C-alpha positions, 0 to 999 in steps of 0.5 A: 679211625685214625685217619679221620682224626688226623683230617679233623686236626687238619681241618681245625688247623686250616680254620684257625689259620683262616680265622687269624688271617681274616681277623688280621686283615679286618680294619680297626676303628680306634675309639669306636665305642665312645662319643666325643661328648663323653671324653672330658679331656685329652692328655698328650705327651710329645716324645720329640719334645719330652713335654706334656699338655692337656685339653678340654676344649670341646671343639678340639676334643671333637676334631681329634675324636672324629678324626680318629674315629673316621680313619680305618687302620689296618694291622701292619707289623709287630711294635713290641720293643720300639721305644720312640714315639711322636705323641702318646695320647690318653683319653679321659671321661668326666671322672678322670678315668682313662677311656683309651690310650695309644701312640700316634707315630706319624700322619698314617701310623698308630702304635698300640701294642702289639701292632702298628696300625696304618692308614691311607688318610691323614690322622690329626698329626699336624693338628696335635703339633698345632695344639702342642705349640698352642699349650706348651707356651 
């Protein structure tokens, strides 16, 4: 009887470890449950410049949203405790409610605590730099 309980506990532990490994390895898609047309504005704060800007042009919003949605991200390392960033980006609906926010650190890295997420492709990092120049002047 005692051996059966021990075996059951071992099986449960291995199943939990396997489930956790699968969850960790599955790719993540940011903004997956929202259409670009439902986002009315995007707010960006530049961690390198210390300046923020907002934009509500539908073409610019669509470009940023579709770029992020088309990029499969994989969990990388823990991000808790990291302070620096390039762009903190927030997405808002027509009522001004925040839909989602996260940090874009580089062309291939998003930070949404507790993880850094990495991709092989290019995020819209350079496009955000262009928008920062456009709207900061």
